[in-house]
C-alpha positions in Angstrom: 6.8 36.6 27.2 8.9 35.0 29.9 9.1 36.9 33.1 12.6 38.1 34.0 14.2 36.9 37.2 15.2 39.7 39.7 19.0 40.5 39.6 19.4 39.5 43.3 18.1 36.0 42.5 20.6 35.7 39.7 23.4 36.8 41.9 22.5 34.2 44.6 22.0 31.5 42.0 25.4 32.3 40.5 27.1 32.0 43.8 25.4 28.7 44.6 26.2 27.2 41.3 29.8 28.2 41.3 30.4 27.0 44.9 28.8 23.7 44.0 31.0 23.5 40.9 34.1 24.3 43.1 33.2 21.5 45.4 32.4 18.9 42.7 35.4 19.7 40.6 37.6 19.8 43.7 36.6 16.3 44.8 37.4 14.8 41.4 40.6 16.8 41.2 41.7 15.9 44.7 41.7 12.2 43.7 43.8 12.9 40.7 46.2 15.1 42.6 46.7 12.4 45.3 47.7 10.1 42.5 50.3 12.6 41.3 48.7 13.2 37.9 49.6 16.4 36.0 46.0 17.7 36.0 44.9 17.7 39.7 43.0 19.7 42.2 43.2 23.1 40.7 42.8 22.1 37.1 39.6 20.1 37.7 38.1 22.8 39.9 38.7 25.4 37.3 37.3 23.2 34.5 34.1 22.5 36.5 33.7 26.2 37.4 34.3 27.4 33.8 31.7 25.0 32.5 29.2 26.1 35.1 29.9 29.8 34.4 29.3 29.4 30.6 26.1 27.5 31.2 24.9 30.2 33.5 25.3 32.7 30.6 23.0 30.5 28.5 20.4 29.9 31.3 20.2 33.6 32.3 20.9 35.3 29.0 17.6 37.1 28.9 18.3 38.7 32.2 22.0 39.3 31.6 21.6 40.7 28.0 18.3 42.6 28.1 19.1 44.9 25.3 19.7 42.3 22.7 17.1 42.0 19.9 14.8 39.0 20.5 15.7 37.4 17.2 19.4 37.0 18.1 18.7 35.3 21.5 18.8 31.5 21.3 17.5 29.7 24.5 19.3 26.4 23.7 21.7 25.4 26.5 22.7 22.3 24.5 24.6 24.5 22.0 26.8 26.0 24.7 27.3 22.5 26.2 28.6 21.3 22.8 31.0 24.2 22.7 32.3 23.5 26.2 32.9 19.8 25.5 34.7 20.6 22.3 37.0 23.0 24.0 37.7 20.6 26.9 38.9 18.1 24.2 42.0 20.3 23.6 42.7 20.5 27.4 42.3 16.7 27.7 44.7 16.1 24.8 47.3 18.2 26.6 47.6 15.7 29.5 48.0 12.7 27.3 51.6 11.8 26.9 53.4 9.2 24.8 56.5 7.7 26.3 58.1 5.4 23.7 55.4 2.7 23.3 53.4 3.7 26.4 50.5 6.2 26.4 49.8 7.9 29.7 47.1 10.4 30.9 44.0 8.9 29.3 42.3 8.5 32.6 43.1 12.1 33.6 41.8 13.3 30.3 38.6 11.4 30.8 38.3 12.8 34.3 38.6 16.3 32.9 35.9 15.5 30.4 33.5 14.2 33.0 34.3 17.2 35.3 33.3 19.5 32.5 30.0 17.6 32.1 29.4 17.8 35.8 29.9 21.6 35.6 27.4 21.8 32.8 24.8 19.9 34.9 25.4 22.3 37.8 25.2 25.3 35.4 21.7 24.4 34.3 20.6 23.5 37.9 20.5 19.7 37.5 22.1 19.1 40.9 20.9 15.5 41.2 22.7 14.4 38.1 25.8 16.3 39.2 25.9 14.7 42.6 25.4 11.2 41.2 28.0 11.8 38.6 30.5 13.0 41.2 29.9 9.9 43.3 30.2 7.5 40.4 33.3 9.3 39.1 35.1 9.1 42.4 34.0 5.4 42.6 35.4 4.7 39.2 38.7 6.4 39.9 39.3 4.9 43.3 37.4 1.6 43.6 38.2 0.5 40.0 41.9 1.1 40.7 41.6 -1.4 43.5 39.7 -3.9 41.3 42.4 -3.6 38.6 45.0 -4.5 41.3 43.0 -7.5 42.5 41.8 -8.9 39.1 44.7 -10.5 37.1 45.4 -8.6 33.9 47.9 -9.1 31.2 51.0 -6.9 30.8 52.7 -6.5 27.5 56.3 -5.6 26.5 58.3 -5.5 23.3 61.3 -7.8 23.2 64.1 -7.0 20.8 67.2 -9.3 20.6 70.2 -8.5 18.4 73.4 -10.5 18.0 75.9 -11.5 15.4 74.6 -14.1 12.9 77.3 -16.6 14.0 76.2 -16.3 17.7 72.4 -16.0 17.3 70.1 -18.3 19.1 67.2 -20.0 17.3 63.7 -18.7 17.5 62.7 -21.9 19.3 65.4 -21.4 21.9 64.3 -17.8 22.4 60.7 -18.6 22.8 61.5 -21.4 25.2 63.5 -19.0 27.3 60.6 -16.6 27.3 58.2 -19.4 28.4 60.5 -20.6 31.2 60.1 -17.1 32.7 56.3 -17.4 32.7 55.9 -15.1 29.7 54.2 -15.8 26.3 55.7 -14.7 23.0 53.6 -13.7 20.0 54.0 -12.0 16.6 57.8 -12.6 16.1 59.7 -10.6 13.5 63.1 -11.0 12.0 65.7 -8.8 10.3 69.2 -9.0 9.0 71.3 -5.8 9.6 74.6 -4.3 8.6 75.0 -6.4 5.4 74.0 -9.6 7.1 76.4 -9.4 10.0 73.7 -9.0 12.7 70.4 -10.8 13.2 67.6 -9.2 15.1 64.4 -10.7 16.6 61.4 -8.7 17.6 58.3 -10.0 19.4 55.6 -9.1 21.8 55.8 -10.8 25.2 52.9 -10.9 27.7 52.5 -12.0 31.3 50.2 -11.6 34.3 53.1 -10.4 36.5 55.4 -7.5 35.5 58.2 -8.9 37.6 58.5 -11.7 35.0 59.9 -9.2 32.6 62.7 -8.5 35.0 63.3 -12.3 35.4 63.4 -12.6 31.7 66.0 -9.9 31.5 68.1 -11.7 34.1 67.8 -14.9 32.1 68.9 -13.1 28.9 71.9 -11.6 30.7 72.9 -15.1 32.0 73.2 -16.6 28.6 76.7 -17.8 27.6 76.9 -15.3 24.8 74.7 -12.5 25.9 73.1 -10.7 22.9 72.0 -7.1 22.8 68.4 -7.0 24.0 65.7 -4.6 25.2 62.4 -5.2 26.9 60.1 -2.2 26.7 56.7 -2.2 28.5 53.8 -1.3 26.2 50.2 -0.4 26.8 48.5 -2.9 24.5 
């Protein structure tokens, strides 16, 4: 039979665990808040504390629930951890937003998920893992942002061009115009609209500098017969 821990020890451990969770979640949330993300300081702090609190119930269930029959007590913290992470999935989904072809909030959702995992580690007393996870999480959120800015990466947009059939430019002319503005065009599509009166091109354009999309728009506007067009940034 496992010896029960004195209540005063449980109270002290609860305070220590929750304060540690407050600090850990606050550090991750502070970084998100500084970046103006919808889930910031308070959200991450509460997520970490909630995860810790639920894990404390599992760790100290014998002491907190002494009157329960022995056959209904399950000393398996992993089951509570699974439930916590499942619930956090719904919260993470709430910060993911779709704006036309763009998807935003994935990093914040991932930070909420890792914050819950950190809270679980604190809840079971695995402080070393929690400290390392906080340090690596802050590094990934801040240092990796700098790396993304330094390392060239491709940016994508969806180009749509619509004009009367009699005034349309050829696909070769359009792709040449895209190339002259340091963009690359792929996956072109075509469509006749309004009974064959209008012709529409659709294609994905990509470049290493987002400003090239603006230059492309200026070049499209400067055409002798400016067609209707749109350039929408995507997250491919």
